[in-house]
C-alpha positions in Angstrom: 0.0 0.0 0.0 2.9 2.4 0.9 4.6 1.6 -2.5 1.3 2.3 -4.2 1.0 5.7 -2.6 4.6 6.6 -3.4 4.1 5.6 -7.0 0.9 7.7 -7.2 2.7 10.7 -5.8 5.5 10.4 -8.3 3.2 10.1 -11.3 1.3 13.2 -10.0 4.5 15.2 -9.5 4.4 17.0 -13.0 0.8 18.1 -12.3 1.6 19.3 -8.9 4.6 21.3 -10.2 2.5 22.9 -12.9 -0.2 23.7 -10.4 2.4 25.3 -8.1 4.0 27.5 -10.7 1.0 28.4 -12.8 -1.9 28.5 -10.3 -0.8 28.8 -6.6 2.2 31.1 -7.0 0.5 33.6 -9.3 -2.6 33.7 -7.0 -0.3 34.2 -4.0 1.5 37.0 -5.8 -1.7 38.7 -6.8 -3.1 38.4 -3.3 0.0 40.1 -1.9 -0.1 42.9 -4.6 -3.8 43.5 -4.1 -3.2 44.6 -0.5 -0.4 47.1 -1.4 -0.4 50.5 -3.0 2.7 52.5 -4.1 1.4 55.7 -2.4 0.5 53.9 0.8 3.8 52.1 1.1 2.4 49.1 3.0 -0.6 47.0 3.7 -3.8 48.7 2.6 -7.5 47.9 1.7 -7.8 50.9 -0.6 -7.8 48.8 -3.8 -10.8 46.8 -2.6 -12.5 50.0 -1.3 -12.1 51.4 -4.8 -13.6 48.3 -6.4 -16.7 48.5 -4.1 -17.2 52.3 -4.4 -16.0 53.4 -7.9 -18.8 53.4 -10.4 -16.5 52.1 -13.2 -15.7 48.9 -11.3 -19.2 48.5 -10.0 -20.6 48.6 -13.5 -17.9 46.1 -14.7 -18.9 43.8 -11.8 -22.6 44.1 -12.6 -22.1 43.4 -16.3 -19.9 40.4 -15.6 -22.3 38.9 -13.1 -25.3 39.6 -15.4 -23.7 38.0 -18.5 -22.4 35.1 -16.5 -25.6 34.3 -14.7 -28.0 34.7 -17.7 -25.7 32.8 -20.1 -25.2 30.1 -17.6 -28.9 29.6 -16.9 -29.9 29.7 -20.6 -26.9 27.5 -21.6 -27.8 25.0 -18.8 -31.4 24.7 -19.9 -30.5 24.2 -23.5 -27.7 21.8 -22.5 -30.1 19.8 -20.5 -32.4 19.1 -23.5 -29.4 18.4 -25.7 -27.9 16.0 -23.3 -31.3 14.3 -22.9 -31.6 13.9 -26.7 -28.1 12.5 -26.9 -28.8 10.0 -24.2 -31.9 8.8 -26.2 -30.1 8.0 -29.4 -27.9 4.9 -30.1 -24.3 4.4 -29.1 -23.0 5.1 -32.6 -25.0 8.4 -32.8 -23.8 9.4 -29.3 -20.2 9.0 -30.3 -20.7 11.1 -33.4 -22.5 13.9 -31.5 -20.0 13.9 -28.7 -17.2 14.3 -31.2 -18.9 17.3 -32.7 -19.5 18.8 -29.2 -15.8 18.3 -28.3 -14.9 20.2 -31.5 -17.4 23.0 -31.0 -16.4 23.4 -27.3 -12.9 24.5 -28.5 -14.4 26.9 -31.1 -13.8 30.1 -29.1 -11.7 33.2 -29.3 -10.8 34.5 -32.7 -12.5 31.8 -34.8 -15.8 32.3 -32.9 -15.5 36.1 -33.3 -14.9 35.8 -37.0 -17.8 33.3 -37.5 -20.3 35.6 -35.8 -19.0 38.7 -37.6 -19.4 36.9 -41.0 -23.0 35.8 -40.0 -24.4 38.5 -37.8 -22.0 41.5 -38.3 -23.1 44.8 -39.8 -22.5 43.3 -43.3 -23.0 39.7 -42.2 -24.6 37.1 -44.5 -27.7 36.7 -42.4 -28.1 40.5 -41.9 -27.8 41.2 -45.6 -30.2 38.4 -46.5 -32.8 39.9 -44.1 -32.2 43.4 -45.4 -32.8 42.2 -49.0 -36.3 41.1 -48.0 -37.0 44.3 -46.2 -36.2 43.3 -42.6 -33.7 45.6 -40.8 -32.1 43.4 -38.1 -29.9 46.1 -36.8 -33.0 48.0 -35.4 -33.6 45.2 -32.8 -30.2 43.5 -32.5 -26.6 44.6 -32.8 -23.7 42.1 -32.5 -21.3 44.7 -31.1 -23.4 45.3 -27.9 -24.4 43.6 -24.7 -27.0 41.6 -26.7 -24.3 40.3 -29.1 -22.1 39.4 -26.2 -24.9 37.5 -24.5 -25.5 35.5 -27.7 -21.8 34.6 -27.9 -21.7 33.6 -24.3 -24.7 31.4 -24.6 -23.2 29.8 -27.7 -19.9 28.7 -26.1 -21.7 27.6 -22.9 -23.9 25.0 -24.7 -21.2 22.5 -25.8 -19.5 22.6 -22.4 -22.8 22.2 -20.5 -23.9 19.3 -22.8 -20.6 17.5 -22.3 -20.9 17.8 -18.6 -24.6 16.6 -18.4 -24.4 13.6 -20.9 -22.7 11.3 -18.4 -25.2 12.4 -15.7 -28.2 11.1 -17.6 -26.6 7.6 -17.4 -27.4 7.6 -13.7 -31.1 7.4 -14.5 -32.0 3.7 -14.7 -34.3 2.5 -17.5 -36.1 0.5 -14.9 -37.2 3.6 -13.1 -38.9 5.0 -16.3 -40.5 1.6 -17.0 -41.9 1.5 -13.4 -43.3 5.0 -13.9 -44.9 4.0 -17.2 -46.4 0.9 -15.5 -47.9 3.1 -12.8 -49.3 5.3 -15.6 -47.3 8.3 -14.3 -47.0 11.0 -17.0 -43.4 11.9 -18.2 -43.5 15.3 -16.5 -44.2 13.7 -13.2 -41.3 11.2 -13.6 -38.9 14.0 -14.4 -40.0 16.4 -11.6 -40.2 13.6 -9.0 -37.3 11.4 -10.0 -35.3 12.5 -13.0 -34.4 16.1 -12.1 -33.8 15.4 -8.4 -31.3 12.6 -9.3 -29.6 14.9 -11.8 -29.6 18.0 -9.5 -26.1 17.5 -8.1 -24.7 17.3 -11.7 -26.8 20.3 -12.7 -25.5 22.4 -9.9 -21.9 21.4 -10.7 -22.4 22.2 -14.3 -23.9 25.6 -13.5 -20.9 26.4 -11.3 -18.5 25.5 -14.1 -20.5 27.5 -16.7 -20.5 30.6 -14.5 -16.7 30.3 -14.0 -16.3 29.8 -17.7 -18.3 32.9 -18.5 -17.0 35.3 -15.9 -13.4 34.7 -16.9 -14.0 34.9 -20.7 -11.7 37.4 -22.3 -10.6 36.8 -25.8 -14.0 36.8 -27.5 -15.0 39.9 -25.5 -12.0 42.0 -26.3 -12.2 41.1 -30.0 -15.9 41.9 -30.3 -16.4 45.0 -28.1 -12.8 45.9 -27.1 -13.2 48.1 -24.0 -16.6 49.7 -24.9 -18.5 47.5 -22.5 -16.8 47.3 -19.0 -16.2 43.8 -17.8 -13.9 42.5 -15.1 -11.5 40.5 -17.4 -11.2 43.6 -19.7 -10.6 45.9 -16.7 -7.9 43.6 -15.3 -6.1 43.6 -18.7 -6.1 47.4 -19.0 -4.5 47.6 -15.5 -1.5 45.6 -16.7 -1.3 46.8 -20.4 -2.2 50.4 -20.0 -0.6 52.8 -22.6 -0.1 55.5 -20.0 0.5 53.9 -16.6 0.2 50.4 -15.3 -1.7 49.7 -12.1 -0.7 46.1 -11.3 -1.9 46.4 -7.7 -5.4 47.4 -8.8 -5.3 44.7 -11.5 -4.4 42.1 -8.8 -7.2 43.3 -6.6 -9.7 43.0 -9.5 -8.4 39.5 -10.3 -8.9 38.4 -6.7 -12.3 40.0 -6.7 -13.3 38.1 -9.8 -11.9 34.8 -8.4 -13.9 35.5 -5.2 -17.2 36.0 -7.1 -16.5 32.8 -9.0 -15.7 30.8 -5.9 -18.8 32.3 -4.1 -21.1 30.9 -6.8 -19.4 27.5 -6.8 -19.6 27.4 -2.9 -23.4 28.2 -3.0 -23.9 25.4 -5.6 -21.9 23.0 -3.4 -23.9 24.1 -0.3 -27.2 23.5 -2.1 -26.0 20.1 -3.4 -25.0 19.0 0.1 -28.4 20.0 1.5 -30.1 18.1 -1.2 -28.0 15.0 -0.6 -28.7 15.1 3.1 -32.4 15.7 2.4 -32.4 12.7 0.1 -31.0 10.5 2.8 
């Protein structure tokens, strides 16, 4: 048993080294910098006070939470039905659809931006086609706006959410559905009484992952709207790459604030999941 543990530790060593240098050390450095300020010369909470009182950072926080929550909820709902449909088709069909989802889940950043501009930009194919038949889409929808960002966020949430939920549907035994049918229970009653409660831990985990995925999204945002819509990742970047002066302490505080919001949502999801598991017992 001891040799087995030593062997496991050795095989995990590369992962632990990567986590140390690229996760824990950067977070520790940002945490230290976030409590300092060149003018103060020592420990200070002024950076966090500025985040909570300055309207620029308040708006950026609200926009990030709004985009992340709405896109996560909508993406989760659509992913639920997609995962359900995938679970209902044969094994061969499942493998093909999962391969497509794996490919689409990596379709982010510059390729995603370019695809949406070609389709829904000011001179996009879809926009020009509607304009040719007398429908002006730009009067109700603009890609380079909060609505356009929301559409992009929902798009890249769906493949990730579907991939997370597909294995969860395998926990629902066919015998349960057969028993419900024998008792003449309608499908909606089966899903509200048995299916969704069984899936709820996986649904909560998926929501937490989607929220984290959305609130930290940067590449697609900066390509689509640059800095015209204040969001936390964009504000963090401007603190480190400003043309005039860099404010790395403020950028570190914003990064820690963003991580805190992400962990808070994940913690709430885990708390609800534990309560549900205890209630089920």
